[in-house]
VEXDREN-2710 file (C-alpha; in Angstrom, 1 decimal):
% VEXDREN-2710
k/r/px/py/pz
1/UNK/-9.8/12.3/-8.9
2/UNK/-11.6/10.1/-6.6
3/UNK/-9.8/7.4/-4.5
4/UNK/-11.9/4.7/-2.4
5/UNK/-10.0/2.7/0.2
6/UNK/-11.4/-0.6/0.7
7/UNK/-11.1/-0.7/4.1
8/UNK/-11.9/-5.3/5.2
9/UNK/-11.7/-7.8/7.1
10/UNK/-10.5/-10.6/5.5
11/UNK/-11.3/-14.6/6.2
12/UNK/-7.8/-15.8/6.2
13/UNK/-7.0/-18.8/3.9
14/UNK/-10.2/-18.2/1.4
15/UNK/-9.5/-16.6/-1.4
16/UNK/-12.9/-16.9/-3.3
17/UNK/-14.7/-15.4/-0.5
18/UNK/-12.6/-12.7/-0.6
19/UNK/-12.4/-12.4/-4.2
20/UNK/-16.2/-12.0/-3.4
21/UNK/-16.3/-8.9/-1.0
22/UNK/-13.6/-7.8/-3.3
23/UNK/-16.3/-6.8/-6.0
24/UNK/-18.5/-6.1/-4.2
25/UNK/-16.6/-3.1/-2.7
26/UNK/-15.3/-2.3/-6.3
27/UNK/-19.4/-2.3/-7.1
28/UNK/-19.4/0.2/-4.5
29/UNK/-17.1/2.5/-5.4
30/UNK/-17.7/2.4/-9.4
31/UNK/-21.4/3.9/-8.2
32/UNK/-19.9/6.1/-6.6
33/UNK/-18.0/8.0/-9.7
34/UNK/-14.1/6.3/-7.4
35/UNK/-10.9/6.0/-10.4
36/UNK/-9.0/4.1/-8.4
37/UNK/-10.3/1.6/-5.0
38/UNK/-7.2/0.5/-2.8
39/UNK/-7.4/-2.9/-1.0
40/UNK/-5.1/-2.9/1.7
41/UNK/-1.9/-5.3/2.3
42/UNK/-2.9/-9.6/1.5
43/UNK/-6.6/-8.1/1.5
44/UNK/-7.2/-11.4/-0.8
45/UNK/-5.3/-14.2/1.1
46/UNK/-5.3/-12.9/4.8
47/UNK/-2.6/-11.6/6.6
48/UNK/-1.7/-14.9/9.3
49/UNK/-0.5/-17.4/6.6
50/UNK/2.1/-19.1/7.7
51/UNK/2.3/-23.3/6.2
52/UNK/-1.5/-22.1/4.3
53/UNK/0.9/-19.1/1.7
54/UNK/1.3/-21.4/-1.2
55/UNK/-2.3/-22.9/-1.1
56/UNK/-3.6/-19.6/-1.6
57/UNK/-1.0/-18.3/-4.1
58/UNK/-1.6/-16.4/-7.4
59/UNK/-0.6/-14.8/-9.9
60/UNK/-1.9/-11.4/-11.4
61/UNK/-2.9/-12.5/-14.9
62/UNK/-5.3/-13.0/-17.8
63/UNK/-5.4/-16.9/-17.3
64/UNK/-5.5/-17.1/-13.6
65/UNK/-9.0/-17.6/-12.1
66/UNK/-8.8/-15.3/-9.1
67/UNK/-7.4/-12.4/-11.3
68/UNK/-9.6/-12.4/-14.4
69/UNK/-12.6/-10.8/-13.1
70/UNK/-10.4/-8.4/-11.4
71/UNK/-8.8/-7.3/-14.4
72/UNK/-12.4/-7.4/-15.8
73/UNK/-13.6/-4.9/-13.0
74/UNK/-10.5/-2.4/-13.5
75/UNK/-11.8/-2.0/-17.0
76/UNK/-14.4/0.8/-14.7
77/UNK/-11.9/1.6/-11.9
78/UNK/-8.2/1.0/-11.3
79/UNK/-7.9/-0.6/-8.7
80/UNK/-4.9/-2.2/-6.0
81/UNK/-5.1/-5.7/-4.9
82/UNK/-2.8/-7.2/-2.0
83/UNK/-2.2/-11.3/-2.4
84/UNK/0.8/-13.5/-2.1
85/UNK/2.3/-13.6/-5.7
86/UNK/4.3/-16.8/-6.7
87/UNK/7.5/-16.5/-8.7
88/UNK/8.7/-19.0/-11.9
89/UNK/10.7/-21.1/-9.5
90/UNK/8.2/-21.2/-6.4
91/UNK/8.8/-18.4/-4.9
92/UNK/6.1/-16.5/-2.6
93/UNK/6.0/-12.7/-2.0
94/UNK/4.0/-10.7/-0.3
95/UNK/2.8/-8.3/-3.1
96/UNK/0.5/-5.7/-4.2
97/UNK/-0.7/-5.4/-7.8
98/UNK/-2.2/-2.3/-9.9
99/UNK/-4.8/-3.1/-12.7
100/UNK/-6.0/-0.5/-14.8
101/UNK/-8.3/-1.1/-17.6
102/UNK/-7.7/-5.1/-18.5
103/UNK/-3.9/-4.8/-17.3
104/UNK/-1.0/-5.0/-14.5
105/UNK/0.2/-1.8/-14.5
106/UNK/2.7/-2.8/-11.7
107/UNK/3.2/-5.3/-9.3
108/UNK/5.2/-4.7/-5.8
109/UNK/6.6/-7.4/-4.3
110/UNK/7.2/-6.0/-0.2
111/UNK/10.8/-5.4/0.5
112/UNK/10.6/-5.6/4.5
113/UNK/9.6/-8.5/6.2
114/UNK/9.7/-8.1/9.6
115/UNK/10.9/-11.0/11.6
116/UNK/10.7/-9.2/15.2
117/UNK/7.8/-9.2/18.1
118/UNK/4.6/-11.3/16.8
119/UNK/5.7/-11.4/13.2
120/UNK/7.2/-14.1/11.4
121/UNK/7.2/-12.6/7.9
122/UNK/10.8/-14.1/6.1
123/UNK/10.0/-17.3/7.6
124/UNK/7.7/-18.2/5.1
125/UNK/8.1/-15.0/2.5
126/UNK/11.0/-14.3/-0.4
127/UNK/12.3/-10.4/0.4
128/UNK/11.6/-8.7/-2.6
129/UNK/14.6/-6.6/-4.3
130/UNK/13.0/-3.0/-6.3
131/UNK/11.0/-0.5/-5.6
132/UNK/9.6/1.2/-9.0
133/UNK/7.2/3.9/-9.4
134/UNK/5.0/3.8/-12.4
135/UNK/2.6/5.3/-14.7
136/UNK/-1.2/5.5/-14.6
137/UNK/-3.6/7.4/-15.7
138/UNK/-4.0/9.9/-13.3
139/UNK/0.1/10.7/-12.9
140/UNK/3.1/8.5/-11.5
141/UNK/2.2/6.9/-8.7
142/UNK/4.3/4.3/-6.6
143/UNK/3.4/1.3/-4.0
144/UNK/4.7/0.9/0.0
145/UNK/3.5/-2.3/1.6
146/UNK/3.4/-1.8/5.3
147/UNK/7.3/-2.3/7.1
148/UNK/8.2/-0.7/3.3
149/UNK/7.1/2.8/5.0
150/UNK/8.3/2.1/7.6
151/UNK/11.3/2.4/6.6
152/UNK/12.3/5.6/4.6
153/UNK/14.0/4.4/1.6
154/UNK/11.0/3.1/-0.1
155/UNK/8.8/6.4/-0.1
156/UNK/12.3/8.4/-0.8
157/UNK/13.4/6.2/-3.8
158/UNK/9.9/6.7/-5.2
159/UNK/9.2/10.0/-4.9
160/UNK/12.7/10.0/-6.7
161/UNK/11.8/7.7/-9.3
162/UNK/8.2/10.6/-10.1
163/UNK/5.6/9.0/-7.8
164/UNK/3.3/11.9/-7.1
165/UNK/0.9/9.6/-5.5
166/UNK/2.5/7.1/-2.6
167/UNK/-0.8/4.0/-1.9
168/UNK/0.8/2.6/1.1
169/UNK/-1.1/-1.1/2.6
170/UNK/-0.9/-2.3/4.9
171/UNK/-2.7/-5.6/7.5
172/UNK/-1.9/-3.2/10.9
173/UNK/-2.1/-4.9/13.8
174/UNK/-3.4/-3.0/17.1
175/UNK/-0.2/-2.6/19.7
176/UNK/-0.4/0.5/22.9
177/UNK/-2.0/2.8/24.0
178/UNK/-0.8/6.5/23.0
179/UNK/-1.2/9.0/26.0
180/UNK/-4.0/10.4/23.8
181/UNK/-5.9/7.1/24.3
182/UNK/-5.3/6.2/20.8
183/UNK/-3.5/3.0/19.9
184/UNK/-0.1/3.5/19.6
185/UNK/0.4/1.8/16.5
186/UNK/-2.5/3.5/14.9
187/UNK/-0.9/7.1/16.1
188/UNK/2.5/6.5/14.8
189/UNK/1.3/5.0/11.5
190/UNK/-0.4/8.8/10.8
191/UNK/2.5/10.6/11.9
192/UNK/4.9/9.0/9.8
193/UNK/2.2/8.8/6.7
194/UNK/1.8/12.9/7.3
195/UNK/5.4/13.5/7.4
196/UNK/5.6/11.1/4.3
197/UNK/2.7/14.0/2.7
198/UNK/4.5/16.9/3.6
199/UNK/8.6/16.2/3.5
200/UNK/8.0/14.8/0.3
201/UNK/4.9/17.2/-1.6
202/UNK/2.9/14.3/-2.5
203/UNK/-1.1/12.8/-2.1
204/UNK/0.4/9.3/0.7
205/UNK/-2.9/7.1/0.3
206/UNK/-3.4/4.1/2.9
207/UNK/-5.1/1.0/3.4
208/UNK/-5.4/-0.1/6.6
209/UNK/-7.4/-3.7/7.4
210/UNK/-9.9/-4.3/10.0
211/UNK/-10.9/-7.0/12.0
212/UNK/-9.6/-10.4/14.1
213/UNK/-7.5/-13.0/12.5
214/UNK/-4.5/-15.7/14.9
215/UNK/-5.3/-13.5/18.0
216/UNK/-4.3/-9.5/15.8
217/UNK/-6.7/-7.3/16.0
218/UNK/-6.4/-4.9/13.2
219/UNK/-7.7/-1.5/13.2
220/UNK/-8.2/0.4/9.7
221/UNK/-8.2/3.6/10.6
222/UNK/-7.1/4.4/6.6
223/UNK/-6.1/7.7/5.5
224/UNK/-5.7/10.4/3.0
225/UNK/-3.0/13.3/3.4
226/UNK/-2.4/16.1/0.3
227/UNK/0.7/17.5/-0.5
228/UNK/0.8/20.0/2.5
229/UNK/0.2/16.9/5.1
230/UNK/-3.5/17.8/5.4
231/UNK/-5.9/15.2/6.2
232/UNK/-8.3/14.7/3.5
233/UNK/-9.9/11.8/4.8
234/UNK/-10.2/9.1/7.3
235/UNK/-12.6/5.8/7.4
236/UNK/-13.3/4.8/11.1
237/UNK/-11.2/2.4/13.3
238/UNK/-12.3/-1.3/13.6
239/UNK/-15.0/-1.0/11.2
240/UNK/-15.5/-2.6/7.9
241/UNK/-15.9/0.7/5.0
242/UNK/-15.3/2.1/1.6
243/UNK/-14.5/5.7/2.2
244/UNK/-14.3/7.4/-1.1
245/UNK/-12.2/10.9/-0.9
246/UNK/-12.1/13.9/-3.5
247/UNK/-8.2/14.7/-4.6
248/UNK/-7.6/17.8/-6.5
249/UNK/-3.8/17.3/-8.0
250/UNK/-3.5/20.4/-9.1
251/UNK/-2.4/20.6/-5.4
252/UNK/1.0/19.3/-6.7
253/UNK/1.5/22.1/-8.2
254/UNK/0.2/25.0/-5.3
255/UNK/2.2/23.4/-2.9
256/UNK/5.7/22.9/-5.0
257/UNK/5.7/26.2/-6.0
258/UNK/5.3/27.4/-2.5
259/UNK/8.2/25.1/-1.0
260/UNK/10.0/23.8/-3.7
261/UNK/11.6/20.4/-2.1
262/UNK/11.7/18.6/-5.4
263/UNK/13.2/21.4/-6.9
264/UNK/16.1/21.0/-4.8
265/UNK/16.6/17.7/-3.4
266/UNK/20.5/17.2/-4.1
267/UNK/20.5/13.6/-5.2
268/UNK/23.6/13.3/-6.1
269/UNK/25.0/14.0/-2.5
270/UNK/23.0/11.3/-1.3
271/UNK/24.4/9.0/-3.6
272/UNK/28.2/9.9/-3.4
273/UNK/27.3/9.8/0.9
274/UNK/25.6/6.3/0.1
275/UNK/28.9/4.8/-1.8
276/UNK/31.4/6.1/1.2
277/UNK/29.1/4.9/3.8
278/UNK/28.6/1.4/1.8
279/UNK/32.0/0.7/0.9
280/UNK/33.6/1.5/4.7
281/UNK/31.0/-0.9/6.1
282/UNK/32.6/-3.6/3.3
283/UNK/35.9/-2.7/5.2
END
Protein backbone atom coordinates (compact mmCIF):
# COMPACT_ATOMS: atom_id res chain seq x y z
CA UNK A 1 0.00 0.00 0.00
CA UNK A 2 1.24 3.52 -0.84
CA UNK A 3 0.34 6.44 1.44
CA UNK A 4 0.92 10.11 0.64
CA UNK A 5 1.34 12.63 3.45
CA UNK A 6 0.21 16.07 2.26
CA UNK A 7 2.18 18.37 4.52
CA UNK A 8 0.69 21.70 3.44
CA UNK A 9 0.56 25.34 4.47
CA UNK A 10 -3.14 26.19 4.79
CA UNK A 11 -4.46 29.71 4.21
CA UNK A 12 -6.52 30.83 7.22
CA UNK A 13 -10.22 31.11 6.41
CA UNK A 14 -9.79 30.74 2.62
CA UNK A 15 -11.52 27.42 1.96
CA UNK A 16 -11.59 27.87 -1.83
CA UNK A 17 -7.83 28.43 -2.08
CA UNK A 18 -7.19 25.52 0.28
CA UNK A 19 -9.47 23.27 -1.79
CA UNK A 20 -7.44 24.04 -4.92
CA UNK A 21 -4.26 23.10 -3.05
CA UNK A 22 -5.90 19.85 -1.91
CA UNK A 23 -6.89 18.93 -5.46
CA UNK A 24 -3.34 19.64 -6.70
CA UNK A 25 -1.86 17.41 -3.97
CA UNK A 26 -4.37 14.68 -4.76
CA UNK A 27 -3.37 14.84 -8.43
CA UNK A 28 0.29 14.43 -7.43
CA UNK A 29 -0.58 11.49 -5.17
CA UNK A 30 -2.43 9.80 -8.03
CA UNK A 31 0.57 10.28 -10.30
CA UNK A 32 2.68 8.54 -7.67
CA UNK A 33 0.18 5.63 -7.52
CA UNK A 34 -0.82 6.36 -3.93
CA UNK A 35 -3.75 4.46 -2.45
CA UNK A 36 -4.39 7.02 0.30
CA UNK A 37 -3.53 10.68 0.86
CA UNK A 38 -3.71 12.19 4.35
CA UNK A 39 -4.04 15.93 5.00
CA UNK A 40 -3.40 17.66 8.35
CA UNK A 41 -5.85 18.90 10.97
CA UNK A 42 -8.25 21.60 9.70
CA UNK A 43 -6.50 21.47 6.33
CA UNK A 44 -9.44 23.08 4.49
CA UNK A 45 -9.83 26.04 6.84
CA UNK A 46 -6.66 26.80 8.78
CA UNK A 47 -6.25 26.40 12.52
CA UNK A 48 -6.57 29.71 14.42
CA UNK A 49 -10.16 30.29 13.31
CA UNK A 50 -11.81 31.66 16.44
CA UNK A 51 -14.77 33.81 15.25
CA UNK A 52 -14.29 32.59 11.66
CA UNK A 53 -15.42 29.11 12.68
CA UNK A 54 -19.10 29.30 11.50
CA UNK A 55 -18.09 30.87 8.18
CA UNK A 56 -15.82 27.99 7.14
CA UNK A 57 -17.98 25.04 8.27
CA UNK A 58 -19.02 22.46 5.68
CA UNK A 59 -20.95 19.21 5.65
CA UNK A 60 -19.20 16.14 4.16
CA UNK A 61 -21.87 15.37 1.57
CA UNK A 62 -22.13 15.22 -2.26
CA UNK A 63 -24.20 18.42 -2.42
CA UNK A 64 -21.62 20.49 -0.54
CA UNK A 65 -19.61 22.69 -2.95
CA UNK A 66 -16.32 21.87 -1.21
CA UNK A 67 -16.84 18.17 -0.66
CA UNK A 68 -18.33 17.46 -4.10
CA UNK A 69 -14.96 17.74 -5.92
CA UNK A 70 -13.16 15.93 -3.09
CA UNK A 71 -15.61 13.04 -3.25
CA UNK A 72 -15.12 12.96 -7.01
CA UNK A 73 -11.35 12.82 -6.55
CA UNK A 74 -11.76 9.96 -4.06
CA UNK A 75 -12.82 7.68 -6.91
CA UNK A 76 -9.11 7.25 -7.68
CA UNK A 77 -7.42 7.61 -4.29
CA UNK A 78 -8.72 7.52 -0.71
CA UNK A 79 -8.55 10.87 1.07
CA UNK A 80 -8.39 12.00 4.71
CA UNK A 81 -9.23 15.70 4.95
CA UNK A 82 -9.47 18.07 7.92
CA UNK A 83 -12.37 20.51 8.19
CA UNK A 84 -14.91 22.21 10.45
CA UNK A 85 -18.06 20.09 10.66
CA UNK A 86 -21.43 21.58 11.60
CA UNK A 87 -24.23 19.36 12.91
CA UNK A 88 -27.99 19.84 12.49
CA UNK A 89 -28.18 21.88 15.71
CA UNK A 90 -25.31 24.18 14.65
CA UNK A 91 -22.56 22.87 16.83
CA UNK A 92 -19.10 23.05 15.29
CA UNK A 93 -16.48 20.31 15.49
CA UNK A 94 -12.84 19.93 14.53
CA UNK A 95 -13.27 16.99 12.19
CA UNK A 96 -11.54 14.65 9.76
CA UNK A 97 -13.34 12.71 7.03
CA UNK A 98 -12.23 9.54 5.24
CA UNK A 99 -13.42 9.63 1.62
CA UNK A 100 -13.29 6.60 -0.67
CA UNK A 101 -14.84 5.70 -4.02
CA UNK A 102 -17.06 8.75 -3.94
CA UNK A 103 -18.41 8.07 -0.47
CA UNK A 104 -17.82 9.29 3.07
CA UNK A 105 -16.59 6.21 4.91
CA UNK A 106 -16.10 7.85 8.29
CA UNK A 107 -16.08 11.21 10.10
CA UNK A 108 -14.19 11.69 13.35
CA UNK A 109 -14.87 14.61 15.68
CA UNK A 110 -11.94 15.62 17.89
CA UNK A 111 -12.66 14.40 21.41
CA UNK A 112 -9.93 16.26 23.32
CA UNK A 113 -9.90 20.05 22.87
CA UNK A 114 -6.83 21.68 24.47
CA UNK A 115 -7.57 24.78 26.53
CA UNK A 116 -4.14 25.36 28.06
CA UNK A 117 -1.09 27.40 27.10
CA UNK A 118 -1.62 28.95 23.68
CA UNK A 119 -4.66 26.75 22.92
CA UNK A 120 -8.30 27.81 23.35
CA UNK A 121 -10.27 25.31 21.25
CA UNK A 122 -12.99 24.76 23.85
CA UNK A 123 -14.28 28.32 23.35
CA UNK A 124 -15.18 27.75 19.70
CA UNK A 125 -15.74 24.01 19.20
CA UNK A 126 -17.86 21.23 20.65
CA UNK A 127 -16.26 18.04 21.99
CA UNK A 128 -16.65 14.85 19.97
CA UNK A 129 -18.12 11.93 21.89
CA UNK A 130 -17.07 8.82 19.95
CA UNK A 131 -13.87 6.96 19.08
CA UNK A 132 -14.58 4.36 16.39
CA UNK A 133 -12.57 2.34 13.90
CA UNK A 134 -13.93 1.81 10.38
CA UNK A 135 -13.39 -0.42 7.36
CA UNK A 136 -11.39 0.57 4.29
CA UNK A 137 -10.29 -1.30 1.18
CA UNK A 138 -6.93 -1.85 2.91
CA UNK A 139 -8.18 -3.08 6.28
CA UNK A 140 -9.58 -1.44 9.35
CA UNK A 141 -8.41 2.07 10.28
CA UNK A 142 -8.96 4.74 12.90
CA UNK A 143 -8.47 8.51 13.04
CA UNK A 144 -7.27 10.70 15.92
CA UNK A 145 -6.76 14.46 15.71
CA UNK A 146 -3.80 16.11 17.47
CA UNK A 147 -4.64 16.31 21.21
CA UNK A 148 -6.59 13.03 20.81
CA UNK A 149 -3.36 11.08 20.43
CA UNK A 150 -1.64 12.95 23.27
CA UNK A 151 -4.02 10.93 25.45
CA UNK A 152 -3.60 7.15 25.56
CA UNK A 153 -7.29 6.27 25.45
CA UNK A 154 -8.25 7.13 21.82
CA UNK A 155 -5.44 5.10 20.15
CA UNK A 156 -6.07 2.26 22.63
CA UNK A 157 -9.81 2.23 21.87
CA UNK A 158 -9.15 2.30 18.12
CA UNK A 159 -6.75 -0.64 18.48
CA UNK A 160 -9.33 -2.64 20.44
CA UNK A 161 -11.92 -1.75 17.79
CA UNK A 162 -9.80 -3.43 15.13
CA UNK A 163 -7.74 -0.58 13.66
CA UNK A 164 -4.45 -1.78 12.15
CA UNK A 165 -3.79 1.61 10.55
CA UNK A 166 -3.85 4.56 12.95
CA UNK A 167 -4.19 7.85 11.07
CA UNK A 168 -3.13 10.87 13.11
CA UNK A 169 -3.62 14.44 11.86
CA UNK A 170 -2.41 17.60 13.54
CA UNK A 171 -1.70 21.31 13.35
CA UNK A 172 1.12 21.16 15.86
CA UNK A 173 3.03 24.41 16.45
CA UNK A 174 6.68 24.45 17.35
CA UNK A 175 7.46 24.87 21.04
CA UNK A 176 10.69 24.53 23.02
CA UNK A 177 14.09 23.11 22.03
CA UNK A 178 15.07 19.58 23.04
CA UNK A 179 18.57 18.54 24.14
CA UNK A 180 19.25 17.20 20.63
CA UNK A 181 18.59 20.58 19.01
CA UNK A 182 15.16 19.47 17.79
CA UNK A 183 11.92 21.22 18.66
CA UNK A 184 10.58 19.79 21.90
CA UNK A 185 7.07 19.47 20.46
CA UNK A 186 8.38 17.57 17.41
CA UNK A 187 10.49 15.21 19.53
CA UNK A 188 7.54 14.51 21.82
CA UNK A 189 5.13 13.70 18.99
CA UNK A 190 7.62 11.45 17.23
CA UNK A 191 8.30 9.52 20.45
CA UNK A 192 4.65 8.88 21.23
CA UNK A 193 3.85 7.91 17.63
CA UNK A 194 6.69 5.38 17.65
CA UNK A 195 5.48 4.11 21.02
CA UNK A 196 1.92 3.57 19.75
CA UNK A 197 3.21 1.67 16.71
CA UNK A 198 5.29 -0.57 18.98
CA UNK A 199 2.70 -1.08 21.76
CA UNK A 200 -0.19 -1.74 19.40
CA UNK A 201 1.86 -3.50 16.68
CA UNK A 202 0.18 -1.41 13.99
CA UNK A 203 1.00 1.24 11.41
CA UNK A 204 0.91 4.84 12.60
CA UNK A 205 0.57 7.52 9.92
CA UNK A 206 0.88 11.15 11.02
CA UNK A 207 0.30 14.25 8.84
CA UNK A 208 1.25 17.58 10.40
CA UNK A 209 0.95 20.99 8.73
CA UNK A 210 3.59 23.63 8.05
CA UNK A 211 3.66 27.41 7.73
CA UNK A 212 2.92 30.45 9.89
CA UNK A 213 -0.49 31.48 11.17
CA UNK A 214 -1.45 34.04 13.83
CA UNK A 215 2.04 33.92 15.35
CA UNK A 216 2.25 30.10 15.30
CA UNK A 217 4.92 28.20 13.34
CA UNK A 218 3.86 24.68 12.38
CA UNK A 219 6.79 22.29 12.04
CA UNK A 220 5.64 19.52 9.68
CA UNK A 221 7.90 16.47 10.05
CA UNK A 222 5.09 14.05 9.11
CA UNK A 223 5.94 10.39 9.71
CA UNK A 224 5.00 6.77 9.08
CA UNK A 225 5.97 4.05 11.61
CA UNK A 226 5.53 0.31 11.05
CA UNK A 227 4.31 -2.33 13.60
CA UNK A 228 7.88 -2.82 14.83
CA UNK A 229 8.13 0.88 15.67
CA UNK A 230 10.50 1.46 12.76
CA UNK A 231 10.41 4.77 10.91
CA UNK A 232 9.34 4.06 7.33
CA UNK A 233 9.39 7.65 6.10
CA UNK A 234 9.53 11.23 7.31
CA UNK A 235 8.80 14.55 5.62
CA UNK A 236 11.15 17.50 6.19
CA UNK A 237 10.56 20.06 8.90
CA UNK A 238 9.00 23.42 7.93
CA UNK A 239 8.59 22.61 4.20
CA UNK A 240 5.49 21.98 2.13
CA UNK A 241 5.69 18.57 0.52
CA UNK A 242 3.74 15.52 -0.55
CA UNK A 243 5.68 12.51 0.72
CA UNK A 244 4.65 9.11 -0.64
CA UNK A 245 5.65 6.07 1.40
CA UNK A 246 5.10 2.39 0.64
CA UNK A 247 4.14 0.09 3.52
CA UNK A 248 3.92 -3.70 3.58
CA UNK A 249 0.63 -4.72 5.22
CA UNK A 250 2.02 -8.24 5.71
CA UNK A 251 4.25 -6.77 8.42
CA UNK A 252 1.22 -6.88 10.73
CA UNK A 253 1.23 -10.70 10.64
CA UNK A 254 5.01 -11.01 10.98
CA UNK A 255 5.16 -8.69 13.99
CA UNK A 256 2.14 -10.12 15.80
CA UNK A 257 3.32 -13.70 15.33
CA UNK A 258 6.50 -12.69 17.13
CA UNK A 259 4.92 -10.30 19.62
CA UNK A 260 1.29 -11.28 20.43
CA UNK A 261 0.39 -8.20 22.48
CA UNK A 262 -3.04 -7.96 20.85
CA UNK A 263 -3.78 -11.61 21.57
CA UNK A 264 -2.92 -11.24 25.24
CA UNK A 265 -4.69 -7.93 25.89
CA UNK A 266 -7.11 -8.35 28.82
CA UNK A 267 -10.00 -6.08 27.87
CA UNK A 268 -12.35 -7.46 30.53
CA UNK A 269 -9.78 -6.59 33.20
CA UNK A 270 -9.52 -3.06 31.84
CA UNK A 271 -13.30 -2.70 31.76
CA UNK A 272 -13.64 -3.93 35.34
CA UNK A 273 -10.94 -1.65 36.70
CA UNK A 274 -12.28 1.38 34.82
CA UNK A 275 -15.72 0.70 36.27
CA UNK A 276 -14.18 0.55 39.75
CA UNK A 277 -12.29 3.81 39.25
CA UNK A 278 -15.35 5.56 37.81
CA UNK A 279 -17.50 4.44 40.73
CA UNK A 280 -14.83 5.63 43.16
CA UNK A 281 -14.73 9.07 41.51
CA UNK A 282 -18.51 9.33 41.78
CA UNK A 283 -18.54 8.75 45.54
